[in-house]
C-alpha positions as CSV (number, residue, x, y, z in Angstrom):
1,X,136.7,109.0,107.1
2,X,139.6,109.2,104.4
3,X,140.0,113.0,104.8
4,X,140.7,112.5,108.3
5,X,143.2,109.8,107.6
6,X,145.2,112.1,104.9
7,X,144.9,115.0,107.6
8,X,146.6,112.7,110.2
9,X,149.0,111.5,107.9
10,X,150.2,114.9,106.5
11,X,150.4,116.1,110.1
12,X,152.9,113.2,111.1
13,X,154.7,113.8,107.8
14,X,155.1,117.6,108.7
15,X,156.1,116.5,112.3
16,X,158.8,114.3,111.2
17,X,160.3,116.8,108.5
18,X,160.3,119.5,111.1
19,X,162.1,117.1,113.5
20,X,164.4,116.3,110.9
21,X,165.4,119.8,110.0
22,X,165.7,120.6,113.5
23,X,168.4,117.8,113.8
24,X,170.0,119.1,110.5
25,X,170.4,122.3,112.1
26,X,171.7,120.8,115.3
27,X,174.1,118.8,113.2
28,X,175.5,121.7,111.0
29,X,175.8,124.0,114.1
30,X,178.6,121.8,115.7
31,X,181.9,122.7,114.0
32,X,183.3,120.0,111.7
33,X,186.2,117.7,113.1
34,X,189.5,118.8,111.3
35,X,190.0,117.2,107.9
36,X,193.3,115.2,107.4
37,X,195.3,116.2,104.4
38,X,194.9,113.7,101.5
39,X,198.8,113.4,101.2
40,X,198.8,111.8,104.7
41,X,197.3,108.7,103.1
42,X,199.9,108.2,100.3
43,X,201.4,104.9,100.4
44,X,198.6,103.4,102.3
45,X,195.3,101.8,101.0
46,X,192.8,103.1,98.1
47,X,190.0,102.6,100.9
48,X,191.4,105.0,103.4
49,X,192.2,107.5,100.8
50,X,188.7,107.6,99.4
51,X,187.3,107.9,102.8
52,X,187.8,111.7,102.3
53,X,185.6,112.9,99.3
54,X,187.9,115.4,98.4
55,X,190.7,113.0,98.0
56,X,191.7,111.2,94.7
57,X,194.1,107.8,94.5
58,X,196.4,107.2,91.9
59,X,197.4,103.8,91.2
60,X,200.7,104.6,89.0
61,X,202.5,105.3,92.3
62,X,199.9,104.8,95.0
63,X,199.6,108.1,96.1
64,X,196.6,110.1,97.6
65,X,196.3,113.6,96.3
66,X,193.6,116.5,96.6
67,X,191.1,116.5,94.0
68,X,191.4,119.2,91.5
69,X,188.3,120.8,91.8
70,X,189.1,123.5,89.4
71,X,189.2,121.0,86.7
72,X,186.4,118.6,86.3
73,X,188.6,115.7,85.2
74,X,191.9,115.5,86.8
75,X,194.8,116.2,84.1
76,X,196.7,113.5,82.7
77,X,200.0,114.9,84.1
78,X,198.6,114.4,87.6
79,X,197.2,110.7,86.9
80,X,196.1,109.1,83.9
81,X,192.2,108.6,83.7
82,X,192.6,104.6,83.9
83,X,194.6,104.8,87.2
84,X,192.8,107.2,88.8
85,X,190.1,106.4,91.5
86,X,187.5,108.7,92.9
87,X,184.6,107.8,95.3
88,X,185.1,104.1,95.3
89,X,188.2,101.8,94.4
90,X,186.9,99.3,92.2
91,X,186.1,101.6,89.1
92,X,188.5,104.0,87.3
93,X,187.6,107.4,85.9
94,X,187.3,106.1,82.3
95,X,184.8,103.5,83.3
96,X,183.0,106.0,85.5
97,X,182.8,108.7,82.5
98,X,181.6,105.9,80.3
99,X,178.8,104.6,82.4
100,X,177.7,107.8,83.5
101,X,177.4,108.9,79.7
102,X,175.8,105.9,79.0
103,X,172.9,106.3,81.8
104,X,172.7,109.7,80.6
105,X,172.0,109.1,77.1
106,X,169.5,106.1,78.2
107,X,168.0,108.6,80.1
108,X,167.7,111.4,77.3
109,X,166.4,109.0,74.7
110,X,164.0,107.6,77.1
111,X,162.6,111.2,77.6
112,X,162.8,111.9,74.0
113,X,160.9,108.5,73.0
114,X,158.4,109.5,75.8
115,X,157.9,113.1,74.5
116,X,157.6,111.9,70.9
117,X,154.9,109.3,72.0
118,X,153.1,111.4,74.1
119,X,152.8,114.3,71.4
120,X,151.8,111.3,69.0
121,X,149.0,110.1,71.4
122,X,147.7,113.6,72.1
123,X,147.9,114.4,68.3
124,X,145.7,110.8,67.7
125,X,143.4,111.6,70.3
126,X,142.8,115.3,69.5
127,X,141.9,114.7,66.1
128,X,139.6,111.8,66.7
129,X,136.7,113.9,67.9
130,X,136.9,116.0,64.6
131,X,137.0,112.9,62.5
132,X,133.9,111.5,64.2
133,X,132.1,114.8,63.5
134,X,133.3,114.8,60.0
135,X,132.1,111.2,59.6
136,X,128.7,111.9,61.2
137,X,128.5,115.1,58.9
138,X,129.1,112.7,55.6
139,X,126.8,110.2,56.9
140,X,123.8,112.8,57.4
141,X,124.8,114.1,53.9
142,X,124.5,111.0,52.2
143,X,121.2,110.3,54.1
144,X,119.7,113.5,53.0
145,X,121.0,112.8,49.3
146,X,119.3,109.4,49.5
147,X,115.9,110.8,50.6
148,X,116.1,113.3,47.9
149,X,116.8,110.8,45.3
150,X,113.9,108.8,46.4
151,X,111.7,111.7,46.2
152,X,112.7,112.7,42.8
153,X,112.2,108.8,41.5
154,X,108.7,108.8,43.0
155,X,107.7,112.2,41.5
156,X,109.0,110.9,38.2
157,X,107.2,107.7,38.6
158,X,103.8,109.6,39.6
159,X,104.3,111.6,36.7
160,X,104.6,108.7,34.2
161,X,101.6,107.1,35.7
162,X,99.6,110.4,35.6
163,X,100.5,110.7,31.8
164,X,99.5,107.2,30.9
165,X,96.4,107.2,33.3
166,X,97.6,104.6,35.6
167,X,98.0,106.7,38.6
168,X,94.4,105.9,39.8
169,X,94.7,102.4,39.0
170,X,98.3,102.2,40.7
171,X,96.5,103.7,43.9
172,X,93.7,101.2,43.8
173,X,96.0,98.5,43.3
174,X,98.3,99.5,46.3
175,X,95.1,99.9,48.6
176,X,94.0,96.2,47.5
177,X,97.3,95.0,48.6
178,X,97.2,96.9,51.9
179,X,93.9,95.4,52.6
180,X,91.7,98.3,52.0
181,X,89.4,99.6,49.1
């Protein structure tokens, strides 16, 4: 029953994705509307200028200029970073750069911590069966040594009893204690 549901869900997802791709092809096939030059939005508002993603608003002289795509950051001769706005009007380029750097740093540190933690856990769990085998071998070795010492003690005691003629009386005494004769 679960497999049938999964197949139906997969078919539905494939149908929607195909419909979405067909819509995307239809949208891209239509010619785009002619874009207005960024300079047309100068002396208006920041919001109007930034509706076009290729425009940059400069608060120093309230101008809307084409974003210099050849350089990643706009040069200070064009507009200072603290007065430049791109994408949204409420954050300047300096704050945007700092925010992106902080988020990127947090992501990198998180990835590094996760990798180190995973490597530590893997190493710890990987060595655990080896340690258990080693402990089992040591335990078995101690048990065999204990049995060997017990046999040696019994053999020495028997030799002493035999030397002094007490072996038979010891065996008789032991049999009496056990209830036999």
